N, CA, C, O and CB atoms as a CASP TS submission, in Angstrom:
PFRMAT TS
TARGET T0000
AUTHOR 0000-0000-0000
METHOD Language model
MODEL 1
PARENT N/A
ATOM      1  N   UNK     1     114.211 102.646 156.836  1.00  0.00           N
ATOM      2  CA  UNK     1     113.399 103.894 156.879  1.00  0.00           C
ATOM      3  C   UNK     1     114.300 105.128 156.930  1.00  0.00           C
ATOM      4  O   UNK     1     115.290 105.286 157.643  1.00  0.00           O
ATOM      5  CB  UNK     1     112.444 103.890 158.115  1.00  0.00           C
ATOM      6  N   UNK     2     113.810 105.910 156.106  1.00  0.00           N
ATOM      7  CA  UNK     2     114.574 107.399 156.328  1.00  0.00           C
ATOM      8  C   UNK     2     114.038 108.221 157.218  1.00  0.00           C
ATOM      9  O   UNK     2     112.827 108.278 157.430  1.00  0.00           O
ATOM     10  CB  UNK     2     114.633 108.266 155.142  1.00  0.00           C
ATOM     11  N   UNK     3     114.999 108.994 157.865  1.00  0.00           N
ATOM     12  CA  UNK     3     114.627 109.940 158.976  1.00  0.00           C
ATOM     13  C   UNK     3     114.012 111.289 158.381  1.00  0.00           C
ATOM     14  O   UNK     3     114.670 111.934 157.564  1.00  0.00           O
ATOM     15  CB  UNK     3     115.951 110.275 159.883  1.00  0.00           C
ATOM     16  N   UNK     4     112.905 111.659 158.741  1.00  0.00           N
ATOM     17  CA  UNK     4     112.336 112.959 158.048  1.00  0.00           C
ATOM     18  C   UNK     4     111.743 113.869 159.048  1.00  0.00           C
ATOM     19  O   UNK     4     111.492 113.470 160.185  1.00  0.00           O
ATOM     20  CB  UNK     4     111.208 112.634 156.965  1.00  0.00           C
ATOM     21  N   UNK     5     111.477 115.258 158.606  1.00  0.00           N
ATOM     22  CA  UNK     5     110.776 116.082 159.608  1.00  0.00           C
ATOM     23  C   UNK     5     109.927 116.827 158.641  1.00  0.00           C
ATOM     24  O   UNK     5     110.169 117.288 157.526  1.00  0.00           O
ATOM     25  CB  UNK     5     111.735 117.037 160.597  1.00  0.00           C
ATOM     26  N   UNK     6     108.670 116.810 159.524  1.00  0.00           N
ATOM     27  CA  UNK     6     107.493 117.691 158.521  1.00  0.00           C
ATOM     28  C   UNK     6     107.311 118.937 159.553  1.00  0.00           C
ATOM     29  O   UNK     6     107.265 118.848 160.779  1.00  0.00           O
ATOM     30  CB  UNK     6     105.665 116.705 158.155  1.00  0.00           C
ATOM     31  N   UNK     7     107.219 120.118 158.770  1.00  0.00           N
ATOM     32  CA  UNK     7     107.062 121.240 159.517  1.00  0.00           C
ATOM     33  C   UNK     7     105.648 121.859 158.884  1.00  0.00           C
ATOM     34  O   UNK     7     105.382 121.900 157.683  1.00  0.00           O
ATOM     35  CB  UNK     7     108.422 122.217 159.414  1.00  0.00           C
ATOM     36  N   UNK     8     104.862 122.297 159.899  1.00  0.00           N
ATOM     37  CA  UNK     8     103.489 122.732 159.421  1.00  0.00           C
ATOM     38  C   UNK     8     103.469 124.041 160.163  1.00  0.00           C
ATOM     39  O   UNK     8     104.029 124.191 161.249  1.00  0.00           O
ATOM     40  CB  UNK     8     102.166 121.671 159.790  1.00  0.00           C
ATOM     41  N   UNK     9     102.607 125.254 159.351  1.00  0.00           N
ATOM     42  CA  UNK     9     102.414 126.433 159.844  1.00  0.00           C
ATOM     43  C   UNK     9     100.810 126.451 159.534  1.00  0.00           C
ATOM     44  O   UNK     9     100.486 126.589 158.354  1.00  0.00           O
ATOM     45  CB  UNK     9     103.391 127.588 159.191  1.00  0.00           C
ATOM     46  N   UNK    10      99.894 126.335 160.419  1.00  0.00           N
ATOM     47  CA  UNK    10      98.560 126.586 160.133  1.00  0.00           C
ATOM     48  C   UNK    10      98.215 127.808 160.483  1.00  0.00           C
ATOM     49  O   UNK    10      98.515 128.286 161.577  1.00  0.00           O
ATOM     50  CB  UNK    10      97.735 125.738 160.682  1.00  0.00           C
ATOM     51  N   UNK    11      97.499 128.475 159.511  1.00  0.00           N
ATOM     52  CA  UNK    11      96.879 130.012 159.842  1.00  0.00           C
ATOM     53  C   UNK    11      95.366 129.684 159.919  1.00  0.00           C
ATOM     54  O   UNK    11      94.837 128.584 160.074  1.00  0.00           O
ATOM     55  CB  UNK    11      97.213 131.327 158.515  1.00  0.00           C
ATOM     56  N   UNK    12      94.728 131.057 159.754  1.00  0.00           N
ATOM     57  CA  UNK    12      93.323 130.867 160.055  1.00  0.00           C
ATOM     58  C   UNK    12      92.625 130.297 158.688  1.00  0.00           C
ATOM     59  O   UNK    12      91.480 129.885 158.873  1.00  0.00           O
ATOM     60  CB  UNK    12      92.650 132.308 160.575  1.00  0.00           C
ATOM     61  N   UNK    13      93.054 130.214 157.520  1.00  0.00           N
ATOM     62  CA  UNK    13      92.463 129.969 156.299  1.00  0.00           C
ATOM     63  C   UNK    13      93.577 129.043 155.484  1.00  0.00           C
ATOM     64  O   UNK    13      93.348 128.610 154.354  1.00  0.00           O
ATOM     65  CB  UNK    13      92.068 131.404 155.568  1.00  0.00           C
ATOM     66  N   UNK    14      94.588 128.841 156.075  1.00  0.00           N
ATOM     67  CA  UNK    14      95.610 128.040 155.001  1.00  0.00           C
ATOM     68  C   UNK    14      96.483 127.070 155.928  1.00  0.00           C
ATOM     69  O   UNK    14      96.444 127.130 157.157  1.00  0.00           O
ATOM     70  CB  UNK    14      96.759 129.208 154.058  1.00  0.00           C
ATOM     71  N   UNK    15      97.259 126.190 155.222  1.00  0.00           N
ATOM     72  CA  UNK    15      98.160 125.418 156.023  1.00  0.00           C
ATOM     73  C   UNK    15      99.459 125.236 155.016  1.00  0.00           C
ATOM     74  O   UNK    15      99.367 124.693 153.915  1.00  0.00           O
ATOM     75  CB  UNK    15      97.433 123.943 156.533  1.00  0.00           C
ATOM     76  N   UNK    16     100.612 125.744 155.533  1.00  0.00           N
ATOM     77  CA  UNK    16     101.930 125.609 154.757  1.00  0.00           C
ATOM     78  C   UNK    16     102.517 124.480 155.415  1.00  0.00           C
ATOM     79  O   UNK    16     102.358 124.223 156.608  1.00  0.00           O
ATOM     80  CB  UNK    16     102.923 126.913 154.782  1.00  0.00           C
ATOM     81  N   UNK    17     103.271 123.744 154.522  1.00  0.00           N
ATOM     82  CA  UNK    17     104.234 122.589 154.830  1.00  0.00           C
ATOM     83  C   UNK    17     105.337 122.620 154.257  1.00  0.00           C
ATOM     84  O   UNK    17     105.477 123.223 153.193  1.00  0.00           O
ATOM     85  CB  UNK    17     103.805 121.396 154.555  1.00  0.00           C
ATOM     86  N   UNK    18     106.578 121.811 155.010  1.00  0.00           N
ATOM     87  CA  UNK    18     107.738 121.596 154.266  1.00  0.00           C
ATOM     88  C   UNK    18     108.216 120.303 154.875  1.00  0.00           C
ATOM     89  O   UNK    18     108.118 120.075 156.081  1.00  0.00           O
ATOM     90  CB  UNK    18     108.775 122.791 154.326  1.00  0.00           C
ATOM     91  N   UNK    19     108.740 119.461 153.997  1.00  0.00           N
ATOM     92  CA  UNK    19     109.244 118.103 154.317  1.00  0.00           C
ATOM     93  C   UNK    19     110.523 117.956 154.139  1.00  0.00           C
ATOM     94  O   UNK    19     110.884 118.021 152.964  1.00  0.00           O
ATOM     95  CB  UNK    19     108.671 117.119 153.625  1.00  0.00           C
ATOM     96  N   UNK    20     111.503 117.741 155.098  1.00  0.00           N
ATOM     97  CA  UNK    20     112.961 117.671 155.112  1.00  0.00           C
ATOM     98  C   UNK    20     113.308 116.054 155.343  1.00  0.00           C
ATOM     99  O   UNK    20     112.624 115.359 156.095  1.00  0.00           O
ATOM    100  CB  UNK    20     113.597 118.699 156.356  1.00  0.00           C
ATOM    101  N   UNK    21     114.367 115.582 154.660  1.00  0.00           N
ATOM    102  CA  UNK    21     114.734 114.305 154.949  1.00  0.00           C
ATOM    103  C   UNK    21     116.396 114.310 155.003  1.00  0.00           C
ATOM    104  O   UNK    21     117.185 114.965 154.322  1.00  0.00           O
ATOM    105  CB  UNK    21     114.084 113.308 153.846  1.00  0.00           C
ATOM    106  N   UNK    22     116.646 113.321 156.084  1.00  0.00           N
ATOM    107  CA  UNK    22     118.252 113.302 156.104  1.00  0.00           C
ATOM    108  C   UNK    22     118.938 112.582 155.146  1.00  0.00           C
ATOM    109  O   UNK    22     118.711 111.418 154.815  1.00  0.00           O
ATOM    110  CB  UNK    22     118.774 112.775 157.300  1.00  0.00           C
ATOM    111  N   UNK    23     119.867 113.395 154.675  1.00  0.00           N
ATOM    112  CA  UNK    23     120.772 112.853 153.438  1.00  0.00           C
ATOM    113  C   UNK    23     122.157 113.126 153.768  1.00  0.00           C
ATOM    114  O   UNK    23     122.419 114.287 154.080  1.00  0.00           O
ATOM    115  CB  UNK    23     120.446 113.569 151.976  1.00  0.00           C
ATOM    116  N   UNK    24     123.063 112.298 153.758  1.00  0.00           N
ATOM    117  CA  UNK    24     124.480 112.410 153.963  1.00  0.00           C
ATOM    118  C   UNK    24     124.731 113.132 155.381  1.00  0.00           C
ATOM    119  O   UNK    24     125.681 113.906 155.499  1.00  0.00           O
ATOM    120  CB  UNK    24     125.144 113.223 152.733  1.00  0.00           C
ATOM    121  N   UNK    25     123.887 112.874 156.419  1.00  0.00           N
ATOM    122  CA  UNK    25     124.193 113.263 157.701  1.00  0.00           C
ATOM    123  C   UNK    25     123.541 114.756 157.757  1.00  0.00           C
ATOM    124  O   UNK    25     123.692 115.330 158.836  1.00  0.00           O
ATOM    125  CB  UNK    25     125.821 113.173 157.984  1.00  0.00           C
ATOM    126  N   UNK    26     122.899 115.399 156.828  1.00  0.00           N
ATOM    127  CA  UNK    26     122.224 116.701 156.779  1.00  0.00           C
ATOM    128  C   UNK    26     120.979 116.464 156.627  1.00  0.00           C
ATOM    129  O   UNK    26     120.639 115.387 156.138  1.00  0.00           O
ATOM    130  CB  UNK    26     122.637 117.594 155.796  1.00  0.00           C
ATOM    131  N   UNK    27     119.983 117.463 157.029  1.00  0.00           N
ATOM    132  CA  UNK    27     118.613 117.699 156.596  1.00  0.00           C
ATOM    133  C   UNK    27     118.592 118.353 155.417  1.00  0.00           C
ATOM    134  O   UNK    27     119.153 119.445 155.325  1.00  0.00           O
ATOM    135  CB  UNK    27     117.844 118.415 157.506  1.00  0.00           C
ATOM    136  N   UNK    28     117.871 117.718 154.228  1.00  0.00           N
ATOM    137  CA  UNK    28     117.667 118.371 152.887  1.00  0.00           C
ATOM    138  C   UNK    28     116.180 118.582 152.474  1.00  0.00           C
ATOM    139  O   UNK    28     115.385 117.642 152.478  1.00  0.00           O
ATOM    140  CB  UNK    28     118.348 117.517 151.807  1.00  0.00           C
ATOM    141  N   UNK    29     115.845 119.808 152.130  1.00  0.00           N
ATOM    142  CA  UNK    29     114.299 119.859 151.673  1.00  0.00           C
ATOM    143  C   UNK    29     114.064 118.827 150.514  1.00  0.00           C
ATOM    144  O   UNK    29     114.828 118.454 149.625  1.00  0.00           O
ATOM    145  CB  UNK    29     113.856 121.428 151.103  1.00  0.00           C
ATOM    146  N   UNK    30     112.691 118.461 150.819  1.00  0.00           N
ATOM    147  CA  UNK    30     112.272 117.468 149.517  1.00  0.00           C
ATOM    148  C   UNK    30     110.976 117.886 148.968  1.00  0.00           C
ATOM    149  O   UNK    30     110.656 117.503 147.842  1.00  0.00           O
ATOM    150  CB  UNK    30     112.099 115.829 149.927  1.00  0.00           C
ATOM    151  N   UNK    31     110.153 118.685 149.707  1.00  0.00           N
ATOM    152  CA  UNK    31     108.984 119.171 149.080  1.00  0.00           C
ATOM    153  C   UNK    31     108.412 120.366 150.149  1.00  0.00           C
ATOM    154  O   UNK    31     108.591 120.367 151.367  1.00  0.00           O
ATOM    155  CB  UNK    31     107.889 117.865 148.797  1.00  0.00           C
ATOM    156  N   UNK    32     107.772 121.246 149.459  1.00  0.00           N
ATOM    157  CA  UNK    32     107.095 122.245 150.119  1.00  0.00           C
ATOM    158  C   UNK    32     105.896 122.564 149.491  1.00  0.00           C
ATOM    159  O   UNK    32     105.590 122.211 148.352  1.00  0.00           O
ATOM    160  CB  UNK    32     107.847 123.349 150.262  1.00  0.00           C
ATOM    161  N   UNK    33     105.172 123.287 150.306  1.00  0.00           N
ATOM    162  CA  UNK    33     103.822 123.768 149.614  1.00  0.00           C
ATOM    163  C   UNK    33     102.750 124.171 150.520  1.00  0.00           C
ATOM    164  O   UNK    33     103.056 124.382 151.694  1.00  0.00           O
ATOM    165  CB  UNK    33     103.219 122.678 148.747  1.00  0.00           C
ATOM    166  N   UNK    34     101.438 124.318 150.114  1.00  0.00           N
ATOM    167  CA  UNK    34     100.287 124.956 150.904  1.00  0.00           C
ATOM    168  C   UNK    34      99.027 124.419 150.455  1.00  0.00           C
ATOM    169  O   UNK    34      98.868 123.965 149.322  1.00  0.00           O
ATOM    170  CB  UNK    34     100.233 126.490 150.766  1.00  0.00           C
ATOM    171  N   UNK    35      98.117 124.470 151.350  1.00  0.00           N
ATOM    172  CA  UNK    35      96.733 124.602 150.924  1.00  0.00           C
ATOM    173  C   UNK    35      96.111 125.756 151.513  1.00  0.00           C
ATOM    174  O   UNK    35      96.109 125.997 152.720  1.00  0.00           O
ATOM    175  CB  UNK    35      95.952 123.422 151.247  1.00  0.00           C
ATOM    176  N   UNK    36      95.550 126.504 150.564  1.00  0.00           N
ATOM    177  CA  UNK    36      95.026 127.851 150.944  1.00  0.00           C
ATOM    178  C   UNK    36      93.464 127.887 150.606  1.00  0.00           C
ATOM    179  O   UNK    36      92.891 127.024 149.942  1.00  0.00           O
ATOM    180  CB  UNK    36      95.846 129.047 150.128  1.00  0.00           C
ATOM    181  N   UNK    37      92.858 129.030 151.170  1.00  0.00           N
ATOM    182  CA  UNK    37      91.352 129.313 150.999  1.00  0.00           C
ATOM    183  C   UNK    37      90.693 128.089 151.522  1.00  0.00           C
ATOM    184  O   UNK    37      89.797 127.553 150.870  1.00  0.00           O
ATOM    185  CB  UNK    37      90.889 129.611 149.437  1.00  0.00           C
ATOM    186  N   UNK    38      91.119 127.586 152.747  1.00  0.00           N
ATOM    187  CA  UNK    38      90.229 126.407 153.230  1.00  0.00           C
ATOM    188  C   UNK    38      88.892 126.374 153.182  1.00  0.00           C
ATOM    189  O   UNK    38      88.273 125.364 152.845  1.00  0.00           O
ATOM    190  CB  UNK    38      90.406 126.157 154.431  1.00  0.00           C
ATOM    191  N   UNK    39      88.306 127.553 153.539  1.00  0.00           N
ATOM    192  CA  UNK    39      86.864 127.834 153.644  1.00  0.00           C
ATOM    193  C   UNK    39      85.990 128.225 152.534  1.00  0.00           C
ATOM    194  O   UNK    39      84.762 128.160 152.597  1.00  0.00           O
ATOM    195  CB  UNK    39      86.724 128.768 154.489  1.00  0.00           C
ATOM    196  N   UNK    40      86.714 128.671 151.418  1.00  0.00           N
ATOM    197  CA  UNK    40      85.981 129.130 150.128  1.00  0.00           C
ATOM    198  C   UNK    40      86.234 128.320 148.918  1.00  0.00           C
ATOM    199  O   UNK    40      85.261 127.812 148.361  1.00  0.00           O
ATOM    200  CB  UNK    40      86.361 130.536 149.772  1.00  0.00           C
ATOM    201  N   UNK    41      87.328 128.152 148.481  1.00  0.00           N
ATOM    202  CA  UNK    41      87.741 127.451 147.225  1.00  0.00           C
ATOM    203  C   UNK    41      88.998 126.875 147.643  1.00  0.00           C
ATOM    204  O   UNK    41      89.922 127.671 147.475  1.00  0.00           O
ATOM    205  CB  UNK    41      87.888 128.386 145.910  1.00  0.00           C
ATOM    206  N   UNK    42      89.380 125.669 148.173  1.00  0.00           N
ATOM    207  CA  UNK    42      90.665 125.050 148.670  1.00  0.00           C
ATOM    208  C   UNK    42      91.212 124.924 147.553  1.00  0.00           C
ATOM    209  O   UNK    42      90.635 124.567 146.526  1.00  0.00           O
ATOM    210  CB  UNK    42      90.660 123.772 149.453  1.00  0.00           C
ATOM    211  N   UNK    43      92.783 125.309 147.702  1.00  0.00           N
ATOM    212  CA  UNK    43      93.624 125.051 146.479  1.00  0.00           C
ATOM    213  C   UNK    43      94.990 124.429 147.221  1.00  0.00           C
ATOM    214  O   UNK    43      95.503 124.994 148.187  1.00  0.00           O
ATOM    215  CB  UNK    43      93.917 126.578 145.481  1.00  0.00           C
ATOM    216  N   UNK    44      95.448 123.339 146.711  1.00  0.00           N
ATOM    217  CA  UNK    44      96.769 122.613 147.140  1.00  0.00           C
ATOM    218  C   UNK    44      97.837 122.823 146.070  1.00  0.00           C
ATOM    219  O   UNK    44      97.547 122.647 144.887  1.00  0.00           O
ATOM    220  CB  UNK    44      96.542 120.997 147.348  1.00  0.00           C
ATOM    221  N   UNK    45      98.969 123.164 146.416  1.00  0.00           N
ATOM    222  CA  UNK    45     100.235 123.354 145.668  1.00  0.00           C
ATOM    223  C   UNK    45     101.515 122.577 146.469  1.00  0.00           C
ATOM    224  O   UNK    45     101.869 122.787 147.629  1.00  0.00           O
ATOM    225  CB  UNK    45     100.512 125.032 145.526  1.00  0.00           C
ATOM    226  N   UNK    46     102.031 121.730 145.620  1.00  0.00           N
ATOM    227  CA  UNK    46     103.336 121.160 146.084  1.00  0.00           C
ATOM    228  C   UNK    46     104.459 121.216 145.196  1.00  0.00           C
ATOM    229  O   UNK    46     104.391 120.700 144.080  1.00  0.00           O
ATOM    230  CB  UNK    46     103.190 119.828 146.412  1.00  0.00           C
ATOM    231  N   UNK    47     105.600 121.866 145.649  1.00  0.00           N
ATOM    232  CA  UNK    47     106.898 122.212 144.849  1.00  0.00           C
ATOM    233  C   UNK    47     108.069 121.485 145.428  1.00  0.00           C
ATOM    234  O   UNK    47     108.202 121.218 146.623  1.00  0.00           O
ATOM    235  CB  UNK    47     107.224 123.785 144.867  1.00  0.00           C
ATOM    236  N   UNK    48     108.985 121.162 144.378  1.00  0.00           N
ATOM    237  CA  UNK    48     110.197 120.576 144.932  1.00  0.00           C
ATOM    238  C   UNK    48     111.129 121.642 145.356  1.00  0.00           C
ATOM    239  O   UNK    48     110.769 122.808 145.188  1.00  0.00           O
ATOM    240  CB  UNK    48     110.871 119.666 143.947  1.00  0.00           C
ATOM    241  N   UNK    49     112.333 121.380 145.908  1.00  0.00           N
ATOM    242  CA  UNK    49     113.231 122.546 146.468  1.00  0.00           C
ATOM    243  C   UNK    49     113.750 123.571 145.484  1.00  0.00           C
ATOM    244  O   UNK    49     114.303 124.585 145.910  1.00  0.00           O
ATOM    245  CB  UNK    49     114.465 121.970 147.134  1.00  0.00           C
ATOM    246  N   UNK    50     113.602 123.364 144.224  1.00  0.00           N
ATOM    247  CA  UNK    50     113.941 124.350 143.396  1.00  0.00           C
ATOM    248  C   UNK    50     112.862 125.137 142.876  1.00  0.00           C
ATOM    249  O   UNK    50     113.102 125.999 142.030  1.00  0.00           O
ATOM    250  CB  UNK    50     114.635 123.860 142.431  1.00  0.00           C
ATOM    251  N   UNK    51     111.605 124.917 143.326  1.00  0.00           N
ATOM    252  CA  UNK    51     110.521 125.552 142.976  1.00  0.00           C
ATOM    253  C   UNK    51     109.514 125.080 142.094  1.00  0.00           C
ATOM    254  O   UNK    51     108.379 125.547 141.992  1.00  0.00           O
ATOM    255  CB  UNK    51     110.871 126.519 142.583  1.00  0.00           C
ATOM    256  N   UNK    52     110.072 123.978 141.365  1.00  0.00           N
ATOM    257  CA  UNK    52     109.202 123.094 140.355  1.00  0.00           C
ATOM    258  C   UNK    52     107.958 122.676 140.813  1.00  0.00           C
ATOM    259  O   UNK    52     107.867 122.079 141.886  1.00  0.00           O
ATOM    260  CB  UNK    52     109.864 121.853 139.962  1.00  0.00           C
ATOM    261  N   UNK    53     106.916 122.941 140.070  1.00  0.00           N
ATOM    262  CA  UNK    53     105.536 122.339 140.623  1.00  0.00           C
ATOM    263  C   UNK    53     105.519 120.817 140.526  1.00  0.00           C
ATOM    264  O   UNK    53     105.880 120.284 139.477  1.00  0.00           O
ATOM    265  CB  UNK    53     104.237 122.903 139.771  1.00  0.00           C
ATOM    266  N   UNK    54     105.166 120.181 141.440  1.00  0.00           N
ATOM    267  CA  UNK    54     105.040 118.751 141.524  1.00  0.00           C
ATOM    268  C   UNK    54     103.522 118.240 141.516  1.00  0.00           C
ATOM    269  O   UNK    54     103.137 117.209 140.964  1.00  0.00           O
ATOM    270  CB  UNK    54     105.758 118.290 142.802  1.00  0.00           C
ATOM    271  N   UNK    55     102.804 119.063 142.162  1.00  0.00           N
ATOM    272  CA  UNK    55     101.129 118.737 142.108  1.00  0.00           C
ATOM    273  C   UNK    55     100.447 120.132 142.398  1.00  0.00           C
ATOM    274  O   UNK    55     100.939 121.122 142.940  1.00  0.00           O
ATOM    275  CB  UNK    55     100.559 117.493 143.412  1.00  0.00           C
ATOM    276  N   UNK    56      99.316 119.959 141.944  1.00  0.00           N
ATOM    277  CA  UNK    56      98.423 121.370 142.145  1.00  0.00           C
ATOM    278  C   UNK    56      96.861 120.514 141.956  1.00  0.00           C
ATOM    279  O   UNK    56      96.645 119.597 141.163  1.00  0.00           O
ATOM    280  CB  UNK    56      98.814 122.916 140.631  1.00  0.00           C
ATOM    281  N   UNK    57      95.996 121.054 142.827  1.00  0.00           N
ATOM    282  CA  UNK    57      94.674 120.718 142.848  1.00  0.00           C
ATOM    283  C   UNK    57      93.947 121.737 143.401  1.00  0.00           C
ATOM    284  O   UNK    57      94.393 122.307 144.397  1.00  0.00           O
ATOM    285  CB  UNK    57      94.438 119.558 143.488  1.00  0.00           C
ATOM    286  N   UNK    58      92.702 122.121 142.829  1.00  0.00           N
ATOM    287  CA  UNK    58      91.645 122.958 143.267  1.00  0.00           C
ATOM    288  C   UNK    58      90.291 122.258 143.360  1.00  0.00           C
ATOM    289  O   UNK    58      89.823 121.406 142.605  1.00  0.00           O
ATOM    290  CB  UNK    58      91.552 124.101 142.375  1.00  0.00           C
ATOM    291  N   UNK    59      89.730 122.850 144.536  1.00  0.00           N
ATOM    292  CA  UNK    59      88.358 122.368 144.619  1.00  0.00           C
ATOM    293  C   UNK    59      87.587 123.459 144.412  1.00  0.00           C
ATOM    294  O   UNK    59      87.945 124.391 145.133  1.00  0.00           O
ATOM    295  CB  UNK    59      87.990 121.708 145.868  1.00  0.00           C
ATOM    296  N   UNK    60      86.460 123.770 143.550  1.00  0.00           N
ATOM    297  CA  UNK    60      85.702 124.927 143.338  1.00  0.00           C
ATOM    298  C   UNK    60      84.561 124.768 144.327  1.00  0.00           C
ATOM    299  O   UNK    60      84.124 123.725 144.813  1.00  0.00           O
ATOM    300  CB  UNK    60      85.241 125.092 141.842  1.00  0.00           C
ATOM    301  N   UNK    61      84.116 126.195 144.552  1.00  0.00           N
ATOM    302  CA  UNK    61      82.878 126.590 145.078  1.00  0.00           C
ATOM    303  C   UNK    61      83.204 126.690 146.888  1.00  0.00           C
ATOM    304  O   UNK    61      84.110 126.187 147.553  1.00  0.00           O
ATOM    305  CB  UNK    61      81.612 125.354 144.544  1.00  0.00           C
ATOM    306  N   UNK    62      82.162 127.469 147.246  1.00  0.00           N
ATOM    307  CA  UNK    62      82.210 127.767 148.657  1.00  0.00           C
ATOM    308  C   UNK    62      81.811 126.134 149.363  1.00  0.00           C
ATOM    309  O   UNK    62      80.989 125.324 148.935  1.00  0.00           O
ATOM    310  CB  UNK    62      80.987 129.166 149.051  1.00  0.00           C
ATOM    311  N   UNK    63      82.747 126.014 150.620  1.00  0.00           N
ATOM    312  CA  UNK    63      82.157 124.614 151.286  1.00  0.00           C
ATOM    313  C   UNK    63      81.534 124.957 152.395  1.00  0.00           C
ATOM    314  O   UNK    63      81.024 123.942 152.870  1.00  0.00           O
ATOM    315  CB  UNK    63      83.197 123.493 151.692  1.00  0.00           C
ATOM    316  N   UNK    64      81.334 125.833 153.006  1.00  0.00           N
ATOM    317  CA  UNK    64      80.591 126.310 154.135  1.00  0.00           C
ATOM    318  C   UNK    64      80.401 127.856 154.399  1.00  0.00           C
ATOM    319  O   UNK    64      80.549 128.690 153.506  1.00  0.00           O
ATOM    320  CB  UNK    64      81.215 125.755 155.249  1.00  0.00           C
ATOM    321  N   UNK    65      80.090 128.141 155.590  1.00  0.00           N
ATOM    322  CA  UNK    65      79.722 129.268 156.143  1.00  0.00           C
ATOM    323  C   UNK    65      80.895 130.287 156.500  1.00  0.00           C
ATOM    324  O   UNK    65      80.689 131.441 156.876  1.00  0.00           O
ATOM    325  CB  UNK    65      78.972 128.903 157.254  1.00  0.00           C
ATOM    326  N   UNK    66      82.419 129.589 156.296  1.00  0.00           N
ATOM    327  CA  UNK    66      83.485 130.315 156.851  1.00  0.00           C
ATOM    328  C   UNK    66      83.833 129.884 158.410  1.00  0.00           C
ATOM    329  O   UNK    66      84.830 130.228 159.044  1.00  0.00           O
ATOM    330  CB  UNK    66      83.104 131.817 156.738  1.00  0.00           C
ATOM    331  N   UNK    67      82.912 129.170 158.791  1.00  0.00           N
ATOM    332  CA  UNK    67      83.250 128.690 160.383  1.00  0.00           C
ATOM    333  C   UNK    67      83.615 127.240 160.441  1.00  0.00           C
ATOM    334  O   UNK    67      83.202 126.613 159.465  1.00  0.00           O
ATOM    335  CB  UNK    67      81.915 128.874 161.439  1.00  0.00           C
ATOM    336  N   UNK    68      84.232 126.589 161.262  1.00  0.00           N
ATOM    337  CA  UNK    68      84.530 125.374 161.328  1.00  0.00           C
ATOM    338  C   UNK    68      83.419 124.618 161.723  1.00  0.00           C
ATOM    339  O   UNK    68      82.720 125.060 162.635  1.00  0.00           O
ATOM    340  CB  UNK    68      85.550 125.204 162.069  1.00  0.00           C
ATOM    341  N   UNK    69      83.111 123.442 161.135  1.00  0.00           N
ATOM    342  CA  UNK    69      82.026 122.533 161.803  1.00  0.00           C
ATOM    343  C   UNK    69      82.583 121.625 162.721  1.00  0.00           C
ATOM    344  O   UNK    69      83.655 121.062 162.498  1.00  0.00           O
ATOM    345  CB  UNK    69      81.243 121.710 160.817  1.00  0.00           C
ATOM    346  N   UNK    70      81.864 121.434 163.824  1.00  0.00           N
ATOM    347  CA  UNK    70      82.210 120.452 164.798  1.00  0.00           C
ATOM    348  C   UNK    70      81.520 119.258 164.772  1.00  0.00           C
ATOM    349  O   UNK    70      81.780 118.377 165.591  1.00  0.00           O
ATOM    350  CB  UNK    70      82.087 120.925 166.001  1.00  0.00           C
TER
END
């Protein structure tokens, strides 16, 4: 199994992430991206270390009142 580290940065309406894996004794970036507009029209974007788009998905329309449901 490969060793990896996930870094998360959670904001009020977005989540940013980066994944690093151990390669040749060093940590190397694997993928980075974000999910933004969590309460309105969520959109996911994932990119490789060079910035090339790997995956993108959007969910349309408002999902709620702008507050977290419990």
